[in-house]
Residue, then its C-alpha position, 0 to 999 in steps of 0.5 A: x026515059x032511062x030512069x037515071x038520076x041525071x038526064x043530061x051531062x051537067x056539073x052534078x053528073x061530072x062530080x058523081x059519075x065522072x069521078x067514079x069513071x076516072x077512078x075505074x079507069x085508073x084501076x083498070x090501068x094498074x090492074x094488069x100489073x096486079x094480075x101478073x103478080x097474082x098469076x106468078x104467085x099462084x103458079x109458084x104456090x101450086x108448084x110448091x104444093x105439088x112438090x110438098x116443100x117445107x121451109x127446110x128442104x125441097x127436092x127439085x124433082x119431087x112431084x105428087x102428080x100421078x099422070x103426065x097431064x097433071x104434071x103438065x097442067x101444074x108446071x106449064x104456063x097458061x094459055x094465051x087468050x087474045x080475045x080478053x086482051x082485045x076486049x080490054x083494049x076496046x074498053x079503054x079506047x071507047x070509054x076514053x073517046x066517049x067521055x074524053x071531051x068532057x073529061x080530058x084526063x081520060x086521055x093520059x089515063x088511057x095512054x098509061x093503060x095502053x102502055x101497061x097492057x103493051x109491056x105486060x103482054x110483051x113480058x108475058x108472051x116471052x115468059x108467062x104464056x105457052x106458045x100462042x095458038x096460031x090466030x089468023x088475021x080475022x080477029x085483028x081485022x075485026x077489032x080494027x074495024x070496031x076501033x074505027x068507030x071510036x072517033x065517031x063516038x068522040x064527035x057525037x058525045x063531044x057535040x052533046x057535051x059541048x051543046x049542053x047548057 
């Protein structure tokens, strides 16, 4: 026994847990846009802080960095961390496939989320990240192997939801 309030998929589960799940998926679909805005804002803030700018004058070549490393860390873009992107994608796919049979609205939300992730990554790869490290194909192949399990989750959870009274 898991000790939860709901022992099976029933109308109360869909009203309580389902609404929370859909709200979380909607938040996750728009969060990458918020993340980009905050990321750019922090970059601009730290650069302005380094220059010592005030509202009236700002010297383009002024810096408070005392070493080249401090300067590069302030003005260089962030490192590209692919494993975070893959984990977000796997989360969206598996949550959608696990509960999508009972809540089909998750499929358009997942489509929106994947589109936002795709365009965010395209824009940030061109304008926001340093040159990505040379990843080999092992991580991508591992993610594709894991993603092949999502339809099995869809069938199992779909059967469970459909066989409920």
